[in-house]
N, C-alpha and C positions, 0 to 999 in steps of 0.2 A: 277694511272687507267687505266683501259683497253679500248680500243678503239672501240673494241664493245662486247658485253653478249649476251650470249644465255640463256634464262632461260622455263626449259620446265613444267607442268603442274604435270607430275609424275616423279619418278625415275625409275619405272621396267613399261614397256609395256607387255602387251598379243601380239599373232601374230594375226591382222587384227582390231587393234587397231586404231585409232585415236591419233597422235599426235600433243598436243597444242603448241605454243612456242614466247616467246615475243625474240626480237630484240630490245635490247637497244644501239642506236649508241652516242658514248659519244667524237665528234670530236674536238680532239683544238681549232681548226677553222674551217670557212665554206669549205667545198668541193665538190665541180662540178665531177657527178658521171656519167656514162651512164649510171647503173642499177646499181640495187642491187640485188643478184638472190639467192635462198635459194637449195640446194638439198639435198635430203636424199638417200646415197646410203650404198650400204652393200658391202663391201672388206674382201675376203677371200684368205687366205694363206693356201695350201695345199700341202702335206709332199707326192712327186710322187716319187715311188723306180723305177728306171727299171734297167734291164739286161742286156749288152753285153759279147761279144764273145771276148779274148786278142786275138788277133794275133800268130801265132806262134813264130815268129820273135822276137818279143815283150819279150812273157813269156823268148826265151834264154837268152834276153839282161837280163831281171830281175835275171833270174838265175847266170848268171856270177861277175853279182853285187852281189851277196851272199843274197836274198832276195829270202825266201821261198813261192815257188808256190806250193800250193795243187790243184789249178783247174783250167780251163781257163776263167771261168766264173766270169765276175765283176760285182757287184754289185753298182749301183749309184743311190744317192738319192739328191733328189733337190728341194727347195719349190716351186711355182708355184705361184702367184699375179695374183688375176682377179677380177673385182667389178662385180656381181652376181644379183645386182640391183641397180635400177638409177632414181630417179625421178626430176624432175628441176620447179619450178615454179618464176615467176619473180613476187618481192616486192614490188619494185619502178621503177620508171622507169627515164627519164634524169633528175637531176635535182641538186640541192643545199644542201646538207646535213652535220647537227654539233649535235644538241642534239636531236634526233627522236629516238619512238619508233612503234615499227612496230608484228603486228600479222599474224602467221601462223599458217598453219596444214598442215599434210599427214598422210594418211591413210599406215599401214602398212601390205603387203600383207598376206593373209589370211595362207597362206603356208609357210613364210619364216624361213631360219633357229634361231635358237636362241644363241646370242652372247654366245662367247667363247673366252676367252681371253688364255685357255693352250691350248696345243693344244695334245688333248686325245685322246682314242682309234681310231677315226674317221681321225688321220692323217690330221685338220682343225684345223683353227683361222680364226672366223669370230667375225666381228664390223660393227655394224650400227651406220652412223654418219651421223650427221644434219651439213653441214658446209653452211658459206653464204659467199656469195663474193660481193663487194663492186669494183666496174667497173669503176678504176679512168681515164681518157685519159692521156696520155703521163705521167706517174708516175706510178710504181709496186702497183696493184690491193689489197685491204686488203681482206683477207682470217682468216676465224676463224672456226672452229671447236668443237662441242660437241658428246662426245661418247652418243650411245640412248643404252639402254639394255635392251633389248627382251628375254623375260622371254620364257623358255625350260621346259621339259619332269622335 
């Protein structure tokens, strides 16, 4: 059985809507924790294209190796990752926890990006996540995440 389970009141949310969630702790033994935090964040991966000029001596080496070069402009694509939104709440303070239930709520921004798991025409993947972190002293923290689907156009 799961140590921490997150249940939300809906499967899909509109921008600006409230997210109500229940957090169920089911730890094997009583655990001392400094705190329990909930974080709603938006993780974005964006494909960025840039162009660089290939130096003349590098072009000569490439031709010597038999590579066909038609232009001195090189296209480079990379994926940049960032969190575009983050809000955090303290669910519980220092104490001993084992089998507990907590209720939390977050409000999505009115102008938030809709969820997308496929890099489409905008070259972007957007994921909204609800994360629960149990801060345990002198041990590995317990982290659990649940994806929140935000409807778009």
